[in-house]
C-alpha positions as CSV (number, residue, x, y, z in Angstrom):
1,X,117.7,74.2,103.9
2,X,119.3,77.5,104.2
3,X,119.8,79.8,101.1
4,X,122.7,82.1,100.7
5,X,122.0,84.8,98.7
6,X,124.3,87.5,98.8
7,X,126.3,89.4,95.6
8,X,129.0,87.8,93.9
9,X,132.3,88.6,96.2
10,X,129.9,88.7,99.3
11,X,131.6,85.4,100.8
12,X,128.8,82.7,99.9
13,X,131.9,80.2,98.8
14,X,133.7,81.1,101.8
15,X,130.6,80.4,104.0
16,X,130.2,77.0,102.7
17,X,133.8,76.2,102.8
18,X,133.7,77.2,106.8
19,X,130.6,75.1,107.3
20,X,132.4,72.0,105.5
21,X,135.3,72.5,107.5
22,X,133.0,72.3,110.6
23,X,130.3,69.8,109.8
24,X,132.8,67.6,107.4
25,X,129.8,67.9,104.9
26,X,131.4,67.8,101.0
27,X,130.2,70.6,99.0
28,X,128.8,70.0,95.6
29,X,129.7,71.8,92.4
30,X,129.0,72.1,88.9
31,X,132.3,71.0,87.9
32,X,136.0,70.1,88.8
33,X,136.9,73.7,88.2
34,X,135.0,75.2,91.2
35,X,136.1,72.4,93.3
36,X,139.4,73.3,93.1
37,X,138.5,76.8,93.7
38,X,137.0,75.2,96.9
39,X,139.7,73.5,98.0
40,X,142.0,76.3,97.3
41,X,140.0,78.6,99.6
42,X,139.9,76.2,102.1
43,X,144.0,76.0,102.1
44,X,144.0,79.9,102.1
45,X,141.9,79.6,105.3
46,X,143.7,77.3,106.8
47,X,140.7,74.5,106.8
48,X,140.3,71.3,106.2
49,X,137.3,69.9,103.9
50,X,136.0,66.9,102.5
51,X,136.9,66.4,98.5
52,X,134.1,68.4,96.5
53,X,131.5,66.4,94.7
54,X,130.9,67.4,91.1
55,X,127.4,67.0,90.2
56,X,128.2,64.1,87.5
57,X,129.7,62.5,90.4
58,X,127.1,62.7,92.7
59,X,124.6,61.3,90.4
60,X,126.9,58.5,89.4
61,X,127.5,57.5,93.1
62,X,126.7,54.2,94.6
63,X,126.5,55.6,97.7
64,X,125.9,59.4,97.8
65,X,126.4,61.5,101.2
66,X,123.3,61.7,103.2
67,X,123.9,65.5,103.5
68,X,125.6,68.0,100.8
69,X,126.3,71.8,100.8
70,X,126.1,73.2,97.1
71,X,128.0,75.9,95.9
72,X,126.6,78.0,92.9
73,X,122.9,76.2,92.7
74,X,122.4,78.3,89.4
75,X,125.4,76.4,87.9
76,X,124.7,73.3,89.1
77,X,121.1,73.4,87.7
78,X,122.9,74.9,84.4
79,X,124.9,71.4,84.1
80,X,121.6,69.4,85.4
81,X,119.8,71.3,82.6
82,X,122.1,72.1,79.8
83,X,120.0,73.1,76.8
84,X,116.9,74.7,79.1
85,X,116.9,78.5,80.2
86,X,115.7,78.8,83.6
87,X,113.7,81.4,83.9
88,X,112.5,81.2,87.6
89,X,112.1,78.9,90.2
90,X,110.6,78.5,93.6
91,X,111.3,76.9,97.0
92,X,109.5,75.7,99.9
93,X,111.6,76.4,103.2
94,X,110.9,76.3,106.8
95,X,114.3,78.0,106.9
96,X,115.3,80.8,104.7
97,X,118.1,83.3,105.5
98,X,119.5,85.7,103.4
99,X,123.3,84.9,104.8
100,X,124.7,82.1,107.7
């Protein structure tokens, strides 16, 4: 798993939209508003992406996609754990990148 760690406005979502366009892998988002933002960004860049999937939709899919790209992981975690403040987390990965 790659972690894209950039400041606000640094191109994180744009990078995921580009990756989604190239690979045809859907983007998972916290809610429909973020999904519409991703779709609009793709349109603005002249790219085609699969319809973004919300956390709720992914959780209830009979046959979820094998691979996904997640935009704004902290927002998705908040949707998954709405009454909990996550103070820290860890990740074990063979591949960690500051940017794509």
